[in-house]
N, C-alpha and C positions, 0 to 999 in steps of 0.2 A: 805977075808973070813969074816971079821967083818961085812961087808956090807951084805954079804949073810946071816948071822945070824940075823941081824937087819931086813932084808927083810923077813926071814922066821918068826921071832918074829912078825913082823908087820901083815904078812899074818895070823898068828895064832890068833892074836888079832882080826883082821877083821873076821875070821872064826868064833871066839867065839862070837863076837858081832852079826854076821849074824845068827848063830845058835840060839842065845837068842832071836833075832828078830823073827826067824822062829817059835820057841816055843810059843812066845807071840802071833804071828799071828794065830798059830794053836789053841791056847787056845780061842782067840777071836772068830775064825771061829767056834769052838765047841760051844761056848756060843750063837753065833748067829744062829747056826742050831738048837740048843735047843729051842731058843726064836721062831724060824720059826715053828718048830714042835708043840710048845704049841699055837701059834696063829693059825695054821692050824687045831688043834683039837677045839680050841674055835670057829674057823670059821665053822667047821663041825657041832658043837653043835648048833650054832646059825642058821645055814641053816636048820637044823632038826626043831628047834623051829619055824622058818619062815614058813617051810612047814606045821607044825601042825597048826600054826595060819591061814594060808591061807585055810587050810581044814575047820577049825572052821568058818572062815569068809564065806566060801562058803555055809556051812550049815546054818548059821545065815541069810545070804541073801535068801536062799531058804525058810527058815521059815518066813522071812519077806514078801516074795512074796506071800506065801500061806496065811498068816494072812491078808495081805493087800486085796487079792482076797476074802477072807471070809468076811472082813469088807465091801467091796463093795457090796457083795450079801446081807448082813444084812441091809445095808443102802437102797438098792433097796426094800427089803422086808418091811422095816420099811415105806419107802415112800407109797408103795402099801397099807400097813396097815392104814396108816394115811389118805389116800384118801377114803378107804373103811369106816373108822370111820366117817369121813365128810359126806359121802353119807348116812351112817346108821343114822347119827344125823339129816339129812335132812329128811329122811324117817319118823323118830320119830316125828319130828315137824308136818309133814303132817298128820301122824296118830293121833297126839294129837289134831290137828285141826279138823280132821274128827270126833274123839270122841266127842269134844265139840259141833260140829254141830249136831251129832246124839243125844246127851243128850238134846239139845235144842228142836230139833224135837220130841224127846220123851216127853219133858215137854209139848210141845204143844199138842201132841196127848193125853197125860193123861188129859189135861185140857178139851180138845174136848170131850173125854170119859166121864169126870165128867159132863161136860154141858149136854151131850146126856143122861146120866143117870138120872140127875135132871130132865131134860125135860120129860123123860120117866116116872119118879115118879109123876110128876105133872099132868100127864094125868089121 
């Protein structure tokens, strides 16, 4: 009978130990589940932020493409304007040369006229 009581006591001790271990593991499980939940919420929040950042990035890339295209168009216009300025400068130089030639001719004609008038006066 003593052996039986010892066995029962031993089993009770094992049961108490096992129960304590179960309670400890249950508490640890609950703690880990809470950590998992917190990490899932953090992950969800980060995924939302990533989604927003991706949307912002798409918008920025779109704006960059549009701005780049406008810049190309402006560069082409600028090149065309520079060519036109060069052409106009060349025309201006030609016109200035023509004006100088015409001034010279006018001086010659004025001199001829003067000479002719003097010659008429001397008659």
